[in-house]
C-alpha positions in Angstrom: 63.8 -52.5 -111.6 65.2 -50.1 -114.1 64.0 -46.5 -114.4 62.1 -47.4 -117.6 60.1 -49.8 -115.5 58.6 -46.9 -113.6 56.5 -46.1 -116.7 56.0 -49.6 -118.2 52.9 -50.6 -116.1 54.5 -54.0 -116.1 56.1 -54.3 -112.6 53.2 -56.0 -110.8 52.7 -53.0 -108.6 49.0 -51.9 -108.6 47.2 -48.6 -108.5 47.3 -47.1 -105.0 45.5 -43.8 -105.5 43.5 -43.3 -102.4 46.4 -42.0 -100.3 47.1 -39.1 -102.6 43.4 -38.4 -103.3 42.5 -38.1 -99.7 45.6 -36.7 -98.0 47.3 -34.1 -100.1 47.0 -30.8 -98.2 50.5 -31.1 -96.9 51.9 -33.5 -99.5 55.1 -32.8 -101.3 56.9 -34.6 -104.1 59.1 -36.1 -101.5 56.2 -37.5 -99.4 54.6 -38.8 -102.6 57.7 -40.8 -103.3 57.7 -42.2 -99.8 54.3 -43.8 -100.6 56.2 -46.1 -103.0 57.7 -47.8 -100.0 54.2 -48.9 -99.0 53.4 -50.6 -102.3 53.3 -54.4 -102.7 53.1 -56.3 -106.0 49.9 -58.1 -106.8 51.1 -59.9 -109.9 54.4 -61.1 -111.4 56.7 -58.8 -113.3 55.5 -58.5 -116.9 52.5 -60.6 -116.3 49.7 -58.0 -116.5 49.1 -54.3 -117.2 48.7 -52.4 -113.9 49.1 -48.6 -114.3 50.4 -46.7 -111.3 50.3 -43.0 -110.8 52.9 -43.1 -108.1 55.4 -44.9 -110.3 54.9 -42.4 -113.1 55.3 -39.6 -110.6 58.7 -41.1 -109.5 59.8 -41.3 -113.1 59.1 -37.6 -113.7 60.8 -36.4 -110.5 63.9 -38.5 -111.2 64.1 -37.0 -114.7 63.7 -33.5 -113.2 66.4 -34.2 -110.6 68.9 -35.4 -113.2 68.4 -32.1 -115.1 68.4 -29.8 -112.1 70.1 -31.8 -109.2 70.5 -28.8 -106.9 66.8 -28.0 -106.8 63.9 -29.5 -104.8 62.1 -32.2 -106.7 59.0 -30.2 -107.6 60.7 -27.0 -109.0 63.4 -29.2 -110.6 60.7 -31.1 -112.6 58.7 -27.9 -113.5 61.9 -26.2 -114.8 63.0 -29.3 -116.7 59.6 -29.6 -118.5 59.5 -25.9 -119.2 63.0 -25.6 -120.7 63.3 -29.0 -122.4 59.7 -29.5 -123.6 57.3 -26.6 -123.4 59.6 -23.8 -124.5 61.1 -25.6 -127.5 57.7 -26.7 -128.7 56.2 -23.2 -128.1 53.6 -24.7 -125.8 53.0 -21.2 -124.5 49.8 -21.7 -122.4 50.9 -25.1 -120.9 51.7 -24.9 -117.2 51.7 -26.8 -113.9 50.8 -23.5 -112.1 47.1 -23.8 -111.1 46.9 -20.1 -110.1 48.2 -19.0 -113.5 45.9 -21.4 -115.4 42.8 -20.3 -113.4 43.6 -16.6 -113.9 43.4 -17.0 -117.6 40.9 -18.5 -120.1 40.3 -21.9 -118.7 37.6 -24.6 -118.8 35.8 -25.5 -115.5 35.2 -29.1 -114.6 31.7 -30.5 -114.9 30.0 -33.7 -113.7 26.5 -35.1 -113.1 24.7 -34.9 -109.8 23.1 -38.0 -108.3 20.0 -37.5 -110.5 22.1 -37.2 -113.7 21.8 -33.5 -114.0 25.1 -31.9 -115.3 26.6 -29.1 -113.1 29.8 -27.1 -112.7 31.9 -29.1 -110.2 34.3 -28.1 -107.5 38.0 -28.2 -108.4 39.1 -29.1 -104.9 39.8 -32.8 -105.5 41.9 -32.0 -108.7 44.5 -30.3 -106.5 45.4 -33.8 -105.3 47.5 -34.3 -108.5 49.7 -31.3 -107.9 52.2 -33.0 -105.6 52.2 -35.9 -108.0 52.1 -33.8 -111.1 54.3 -35.9 -113.5 51.4 -38.3 -113.5 49.0 -35.7 -115.0 48.9 -32.3 -113.4 49.5 -30.2 -116.4 47.1 -27.5 -117.7 47.2 -27.3 -121.5 45.1 -26.6 -124.6 44.4 -28.6 -127.7 46.5 -26.1 -129.7 49.5 -26.7 -127.4 49.1 -30.4 -127.0 48.9 -31.1 -130.8 52.4 -29.6 -131.0 53.6 -32.4 -128.7 51.8 -34.9 -131.0 53.7 -33.3 -133.9 57.0 -34.0 -132.2 56.0 -37.7 -131.8 55.0 -37.8 -135.4 58.3 -36.2 -136.5 60.3 -38.6 -134.4 61.7 -36.0 -132.1 62.3 -33.2 -134.6 61.0 -29.6 -134.1 59.4 -27.8 -137.0 62.7 -26.0 -137.7 64.5 -29.4 -138.1 66.2 -29.3 -134.7 66.4 -32.8 -133.1 64.9 -32.3 -129.7 64.9 -36.0 -128.7 66.7 -38.8 -130.6 64.5 -40.9 -132.8 66.0 -44.0 -131.2 64.9 -43.0 -127.7 61.5 -41.7 -128.8 60.7 -44.9 -130.7 62.0 -47.1 -127.8 59.0 -45.8 -125.8 56.6 -47.6 -128.1 58.3 -51.0 -127.8 55.9 -53.5 -126.1 56.5 -54.0 -122.4 53.2 -55.6 -121.3 50.2 -56.8 -123.4 46.9 -55.0 -123.5 44.8 -57.8 -124.9 45.1 -59.2 -128.4 45.5 -56.0 -130.4 47.6 -53.8 -128.2 50.5 -53.3 -125.8 51.8 -50.8 -123.4 55.3 -49.4 -123.8 56.8 -46.7 -121.7 53.9 -44.5 -120.9 52.3 -45.1 -124.3 49.6 -47.4 -125.6 50.2 -49.0 -129.0 47.1 -50.5 -130.7 46.8 -52.4 -133.9 43.0 -52.7 -133.9 41.5 -52.8 -137.4 45.1 -53.5 -138.7 46.2 -49.8 -138.2 48.9 -48.9 -135.8 47.8 -46.2 -133.3 49.9 -44.6 -130.5 48.0 -42.9 -127.8 48.0 -41.7 -124.2 45.1 -40.4 -122.1 44.5 -38.5 -118.8 41.7 -38.3 -116.3 41.0 -36.1 -113.3 37.7 -35.0 -111.9 35.7 -33.2 -114.6 38.5 -33.5 -117.2 39.1 -36.4 -119.6 41.6 -36.2 -122.5 43.6 -38.2 -125.0 45.9 -37.8 -127.9 46.3 -40.1 -130.9 48.9 -40.7 -133.5 48.8 -42.8 -136.7 52.5 -43.0 -137.3 52.3 -44.7 -140.7 49.8 -42.2 -142.0 51.4 -39.2 -140.3 48.2 -38.0 -138.7 47.7 -36.9 -135.1 44.7 -35.7 -133.1 43.9 -34.4 -129.6 40.7 -34.4 -127.7 40.2 -32.5 -124.4 37.0 -32.5 -122.5 35.8 -30.7 -119.3 33.2 -33.2 -118.1 33.3 -36.6 -116.5 31.0 -37.7 -119.3 33.7 -36.7 -121.8 35.3 -40.0 -121.1 32.6 -41.6 -123.2 33.9 -39.7 -126.3 37.5 -40.8 -126.1 37.2 -44.3 -127.6 34.6 -43.3 -130.3 36.8 -40.3 -131.2 39.7 -42.6 -132.1 37.3 -44.8 -134.1 36.0 -41.7 -135.9 39.5 -40.6 -136.7 40.0 -44.0 -138.5 36.6 -43.7 -140.2 37.6 -40.3 -141.7 41.1 -41.4 -142.8 40.1 -44.8 -144.3 36.5 -44.1 -145.3 35.4 -46.6 -142.7 31.9 -47.7 -141.8 30.4 -45.0 -139.6 30.1 -46.6 -136.2 31.6 -44.0 -133.9 28.4 -41.9 -133.6 26.5 -45.0 -132.6 29.1 -46.0 -130.1 28.6 -42.6 -128.4 24.9 -43.0 -128.3 25.2 -46.6 -127.0 27.6 -45.5 -124.2 25.3 -42.6 -123.2 22.3 -44.9 -123.1 24.1 -47.5 -121.0 25.4 -44.8 -118.6 21.9 -43.4 -118.1 20.5 -46.9 -117.5 23.2 -47.7 -114.9 22.8 -44.3 -113.2 19.0 -44.8 -112.9 19.4 -48.3 -111.6 21.9 -47.2 -108.9 19.8 -44.2 -108.1 16.9 -46.5 -107.1 19.1 -48.0 -104.4 20.3 -44.6 -103.0 18.5 -42.6 -100.3 18.9 -38.9 -100.8 19.2 -37.2 -98.4 20.9 -40.0 -96.5 18.7 -41.8 -94.0 18.7 -39.3 -91.0 18.3 -42.1 -88.4 21.4 -43.9 -89.7 23.4 -40.7 -90.2 22.7 -39.8 -86.6 24.5 -43.0 -85.5 27.7 -42.0 -87.2 30.6 -40.6 -85.2 31.4 -37.0 -85.8 35.0 -37.7 -86.6 37.0 -40.6 -87.9 40.6 -41.1 -88.7 42.8 -43.4 -90.7 46.6 -43.8 -90.6 46.8 -43.9 -94.4 44.0 -41.5 -95.4 43.7 -38.9 -92.7 40.6 -37.6 -91.0 36.9 -37.4 -91.8 34.5 -35.0 -90.2 30.8 -35.9 -90.5 28.6 -32.8 -90.7 24.9 -32.1 -90.9 24.1 -29.1 -93.2 20.6 -28.1 -94.2 19.2 -31.6 -93.8 22.1 -33.2 -95.7 24.9 -35.3 -94.4 28.3 -34.1 -95.6 31.7 -35.8 -95.2 34.7 -33.4 -95.0 38.2 -34.7 -95.6 39.8 -31.4 -95.1 41.1 -31.2 -98.7 37.7 -31.7 -100.2 34.1 -32.6 -99.2 30.9 -34.1 -100.5 27.3 -34.7 -99.7 26.6 -38.4 -99.1 23.7 -40.7 -99.8 22.9 -43.9 -97.9 22.3 -47.4 -99.3 21.3 -50.7 -97.8 23.5 -53.4 -99.3 22.4 -56.9 -100.3 24.6 -58.4 -97.5 22.7 -56.4 -94.9 25.4 -53.8 -94.4 25.0 -50.0 -94.8 27.0 -47.7 -97.0 27.3 -43.9 -97.2 28.4 -42.9 -100.7 29.7 -39.5 -102.0 27.4 -38.0 -104.6 28.6 -34.5 -105.5 29.6 -33.9 -109.2 33.0 -35.4 -110.0 33.5 -36.4 -106.3 30.9 -39.1 -106.4 31.3 -42.8 -106.0 33.5 -43.1 -102.9 31.7 -45.7 -100.8 32.1 -46.0 -97.0 30.8 -49.2 -95.3 29.6 -48.7 -91.8 31.0 -51.1 -89.2 32.4 -51.5 -85.7 35.7 -52.8 -84.4 36.9 -53.0 -80.8 33.9 -51.1 -79.5 34.5 -48.2 -81.9 32.5 -47.1 -84.9 34.3 -47.5 -88.3 33.9 -46.6 -92.0 35.7 -48.8 -94.5 36.6 -47.8 -98.1 38.1 -50.2 -100.6 39.6 -49.9 -104.0 40.3 -52.8 -106.3 43.1 -54.3 -104.2 43.2 -52.4 -100.9 41.1 -51.8 -97.8 41.3 -48.8 -95.5 39.5 -48.4 -92.2 38.5 -45.1 -90.6 38.1 -45.5 -86.9 36.0 -43.3 -84.6 38.2 -40.6 -83.1 38.0 -38.0 -80.4 
């Protein structure tokens, strides 16, 4: 593997997010990189797009280390980004410093509760990205981020004509590394789409309660940024790019309908899933849970009873859970707090001890009764 392969999403290494989402209280850039040693490929090199936050994290810290080799990885990266990117572009409010961002004019995250009612959400889970911040831990504004898009548009030149990055290197990042269907490809951290016959370069980001994207039409010299502070904001990103093309090319107005269709589909799916959930969680089943579980990979869980609700506490963050009887006869407890919802734990038993099992697309983790 070359350094560029850390950001090509083409290596065959999959997402492996649960470790840093669940166990980040004492995480450091160094410990995040150690997780790379636990990753195994699930496809051949160059065969399929598989984005990895841990790989992107490694790429960023390597870059910061090359610039500031005598500093620890986190500060080295922060300083490199500040001096080489944010300062030259005059991105004056952009920062990796959570305390600084939260002390100023900032947007709070929002998400729907289990009944579809929007609410301000806890920021606790979003701190998980800080040790892995090259993968998306920056606080910014639309006014700052559009300055970066301008740099992409001007092929590495600042507004005063200074060449910040060579055009050759900047454009190399758009070269296809792995396909994204018939009309697109992924380069080095960038998506390049030719849908509707128009070239569009873009990159997006997602954390709990925050969804964002930027878009560039290089041939038309037009760029755009959209930042949202709601999980539902993710439904705007695709239609926003469509709307951009409609405005530029006087296209058929479909974007607004796309938003409405996505909203209707979301509400229908939410209602269908809500029918299967028992809220509060079934008290007789919750009473059978152990009070504490532990996993070598994901840390500890405390199961609490608070005001008639069952709460799972991971130390770094917590959530109320609902219960659900599954079609195969098993029982699940599922987190339901805004932006923290959707983590499913299947009740089981192994070796005479109670267990909770959580799965992502390609991994399984077992929490075992402890204490």
